[in-house]
N, C-alpha and C positions, 0 to 999 in steps of 0.2 A: 535637837538631835540630829545632828545631819547628817546624808546616806552614809559618808562615810563612817560614819561612830555607830550607826546602827551594823554597819559590815565589821565593824571592830568587836563588837559588843556580843553578835553574834558567833566569831570567829572563837573569840574569849570564855564562849561558853562549850563552843567544845571541845577547846584543849581542855578545860578544867575537867570536863567529864570524860572526855577519852579515855580510855586504862582506867580508871577509876574501877474516871472515863463512863461513864454509862455504859450501862450492857450494851452489846447492839443492840441495832433499833427492829425493828418488824423487818420484813421484807415489804418493799410501796406496793400496794394498794394496787398502784396502776401501771408498772408494768415490773411487777411479780421479782423486782431487782434490790437484795438489800441494800438499804441504805448507808448503814454504819460499820466497819469490820473495826475492832475491837482487836491492838498488837501485843497488849498487854496492859497489865493489871498492878506494877509495881510500882514505885517510884522510880524517875532517874533514869527511865531509858530511851527519851527522843528518840523515836526512830528519823528515819530519813530519806532511802533509797528506796523506791517499789517497781518490782515489775512484775506485769500481769502477761501471762505465756498465753500462746495462741490456743491454750484447752483450758483458759480460766485459773492455771494456776497464780496463788497470787505472792510474791516475796517480795518482806522490808526488812528491812536494815536498823541500829540500833547503832546511833555515832557514841553513843555513851559508855556503849558496855563493849560494842565487835558484833555482835545475836545478831543472828540473820531468822527471821520468824518466817512460815511455812501455812497457809490456808489453801478455800478455793473463794470462788467470788458468789459461788450458794453458800457456803455455810460464816454464819458472823461471825468466828475467833479463828485467829490465825496461833498456831503452834510454836513452841520452839522447835527449830531446823537443825542451824549450829549452836552451839552453846560458848556465851560469852566467852574473850579470854582466847577459845581452843585453836594453835595453829599460833599463837601471837597475837591474835588477830584481837587486839581490845578494844577494838572502832573500827566503824564501819558506812561505810556513803554509798558511792553508787553502788546497782547492783543490777546484774543482765548476763540475759540464759543465751547463747551463741547458737544457731543451726545444728551444731553438733550435739545438743543438750548439757552443755557442760555453762555451771552458774560460777560466772566471773562475780569478783568483791573487789569493791575498793576502801583499803585500810586505810585511810585517811590517815593522819598522822604519825601511823606506824611506816609509811611508805613502802606498804608494796601491796599487790593486785594478787588476790586468791584466787586458783579456778578450783572448783566442784564437779565431783562428777555428780545427779540424780539421785543417789543415794546420800551426799556430803559428805563421802571418802575425796581428800584432800586431793586434787592430780599434779599440782603445781603453784608455786610461789614465788613472787619475781619481785625484790625489791630494789628499788633508785638507787644507783650512787650520788648520795646527795644528803648533808651533813641534819639536813630538817628538809620537808615537803608538807605535803596535806595531799593525798590524790583523793580529788572530790566523786568524777564522772567517767564516764567513758562509753567510746561508741565504735562502732566494727567495720571496717573494709572487710573483701572474701579472705586478705591475708596475712592481716592486722587489728591490731585492736592499739585504738589510741585514746588516751587518760591524760586528762586536766590538772595539773598542779596547784593549786591555789597559793601557795607559798611562793615558792620559786618560776612564779605566772612562764610553767616551761609546758610544751606539751609533747609527754613519754609515748614510746608506740614499743608496741612488742608483735616482732612476728608471729603469723602464725602457719604453720608447713605443716600439713594432718592431724593429726594428734597432738603435736610439737608447738607449745605453747616458747616465743625465747625471750631474753632477755630483753628489759626494758630499757630502751636507751632516748636521750634525748633528742626527738626531735625537731622538733619548732621552741626557740628559745625566745626570750623576753626581749631583746633587740627586736625582733624580728615584727614587732607589733608597734603600730602608732594611730592611735593615743597608747601607751605605756599602760597597760595591762598594773592593776591592783589586789584583782579575786577574779580568775580563769573558775569557771563552772562546769552549766552545760556544757554539751557537747551531742552532737547528732551527725550522721553523714547523707547525703543526699541520694536518693534513690537509685542517679546514673551512677552509683562509686567516683565521684571526680571529685565533690567537695564537703569538706567541714566547715560547721558553722558553730561556733564557739560563743557561748555567754560571757561580758566580763560585765560584774555586777556592779562594782564602783562608781561609772563613767556611763552607767547603762549603754552602753557598746555591744554590737555583734560584731562577731570580725567572718567571714568568705577565708577558708585559705585551700589554698588552691590543689590538694593531693599527686599532681606530677611535678610540679613545679617549686611547691612550698611557699609562695608566692603569698602575703600576708594584705587584706584590707580591709577596710570596714564597711560593710552593710547597711547603706542611704535606707534612712526612714524616711518617706514623704512628708509633708504637711507641716516640718518641725517636730513630728512624733518622734515617743523614743522607743527603743526595744530589747531587751536583754532576757534574759533570765535563768534561775538557779536550775531545776529541770528543764529538759527540753523535749518537748515530743514534734518529732516530725514527719507529714503524712504529704507528700508528691510535696505542693509549693509550698503547704499550709505549716508554717512552724508556730506550734506551742509554746511558751514561756512562762512558767511561775515566776510572778516578779511582784515587786514589795513598793510600796511609797507612801509620801507624808498627805497624808486629807486634809479637808478646809480649817478640823478644830488641831490638827499637828498632831495628831496621832498616828502612829505606821500602821498601816492594812496591809492584804496580801490579797494579786488574784492569780486572775487567768489572763495573760495579753494571747490574741494571733492576729499574727500578719500571714500578710499574700504576697510570697517572691517572685519576681521575676524568672523567666526562663535561667537567666547564666549565674542567678544570685547574689546576684549586688545588691537591689535595691527589693522595697519590703514596702505596702504601706500597711496601717493597723486595719481589722475587718472589726473586731468586737472585743469586751475585754468582759470577762465571768463576772459576774456581785463580788464586791469586797469582802474580808472578814475579818477580824480580829488579832491585832499583829499576836494576841496571846496563843492565838492557835497554831500561828508561823507556819503556813505548809511549805514544802520544800520540793518535793517532785513528782511525776506526774504521772500518769501510766493511762492507756487506752484498753476500754473493756465494754467493747461492740459499742453501743449509740454511744456510750459517756464516758467523760472522763473521773480518774480516781485522783486522789492526791492523798498525801501523806502528812495527819498536823503534829508534826514535830515538837511543839509547842515550844521549840528552841529562846525567842526570844523574852519567856517568864523562865528558863529552863532552872529546875528539874521539872517542873510543870506538875501537872496534877493529873495521876492518875483516874481512865484507863487511857490511854492514848489510842487514836483512832485513824483509822483508813476514811474517806469521805468520798460524798460526790462533790463535782466544783461547780458550783451552782451558775445557772444559769448561763452556759453556755455549751455543747457538746461537739 
């Protein structure tokens, strides 16, 4: 099965489940940190997005049901925070909390971006003007949120003015990209607020978008290497992405790849890879918790998968 087929299979699993685990391991004797977090013990949850805030609060979404779970990095079990299907949120992917404490949830095939306060009260729901869409992940600047659409290969933008969240409008559309994308996914903003980096999974391309001019270019990866990803995490000029590849046995495996970008984010070199895990685990997105990385074990390649559904440490990479 080629890479495009794997992506189509994954999207089909998302579409089929949208709208429709061992107990947590003890804390590590070496670090005192929990190694596995249980998101859900019921069949068909298929978690996807993750956010870990500076105070250790963890949020995880379900692409299958739209549920959002909440916990803490010092506790082994997450609990339901936003019930599946509420507010029309029958699927959920990217999740991020902004500097005002609002929780933004990408609604995947619902075509909506949902915004909640800390108590779970709906503050805003913004829906794209498209017959079909898949809002996947998001990133922020001081005055806007940018959302990837994996169906329309579009970056949508909503202005953020004080407490107000503006309407989603197409900001960069498919014709601006070269090569033409087939599955836009992870997205992050540079620390200087001048550049967006966007992952395209089908062709293993990472795009650089100038926020002032909207000019799009492909990031050059040194030594013939490739880099893209589902969940992106940018720390300074170090960019992490969850990536899948075919191993020597012809089986699909998942890992997190780390690249180091140059000063203007136009080129990068591969620095390290995590240990790989089975495609049955199917990690999607990552988050930083102090000196370690956590990722969501979606089990999407074998959806609906087998409970419990977990968040685990990324092996062999910090």
